N, C-alpha and C positions, 0 to 999 in steps of 0.2 A: 406492560412491557419496560426494560427499561433503555436509555437512551444509552446509542455507541460511544465511548470514551472519544473526546477532544483531537484524543493522540491518535484512534484509528481512525477519526475522520480523517486530520491531514495527511498522515499515511497514504490513506486511499487516494486523497486526490490529489495525489504529489506520485501517485502510482498510475492515471488518467493523464499528468500535464505529461509526465516519458512515455507513456504508451502514442500517445499525437502528436507526441513532438517531431517518432520518429514513423509515425503515419503510420502506424498500424492497428489493425480490430484490437476491435476483444477477443473475435473470433482466433486471429493470430491468437496474443500471446495468454488464450484457453490449451489453444494445441500447446505451446513450446511447457505446459504442466501442465498434460494433459487431466483437463481440467473441464468441464461445461463452461461456456460462458457466458452463464447467465450467477457463477461464480464470482468471475471476474467481474461481475455488475455489484456487486456485493459488496467485495473486498474497494472501489471506486470509491464507494454511495460511505462506506462506514458501517455498515447494516452488517457484514461480519468481523471478526476483528483474522489478519493473517500472518500465518505463522508467520516465523522466523527463517524454518529451515522452503518454506514456500516466498517468501518476502527473499531469498537470497538466491533463488532460481529465478524470480523476476527480475533482479537488477543483474545478472551475469547477459541474461534474454535480451535485458531493457541495454546494455555496453553501459548502466553507471554505477558506480559505488553507493551499496547499500546506508553509509550514510546520512545520503542525497535525499535519503524516503524521508530526511527529520530537517533538512535545513529550514530555521526561521521558525521556529519552534521556541517557543518561549525559556530559557535554562533556569528554569525556577525549578527548586528542589519535587519531582512529583509528592500529589496527594499524598498525608501519609506519612511522611519521612520527613525526617529534619533533620540540621545539623547542623 
């Protein structure tokens, strides 16, 4: 089994931070997205990659810009890309 990509782990951690800052449960966030709370757990742990559309909905619900999920990431080129 492959390991989660570090960006997926980072975005999941940020999702948890924003959710907890709003004092919301995983069930609250899951209900807003019409998914099971176990799926939120997988996103937050980085085990499942959150899609762009689902991330957009989460950002709207949590009242944070989508870009905030990527804060504090290294600005180096992604693997396999050169500039």
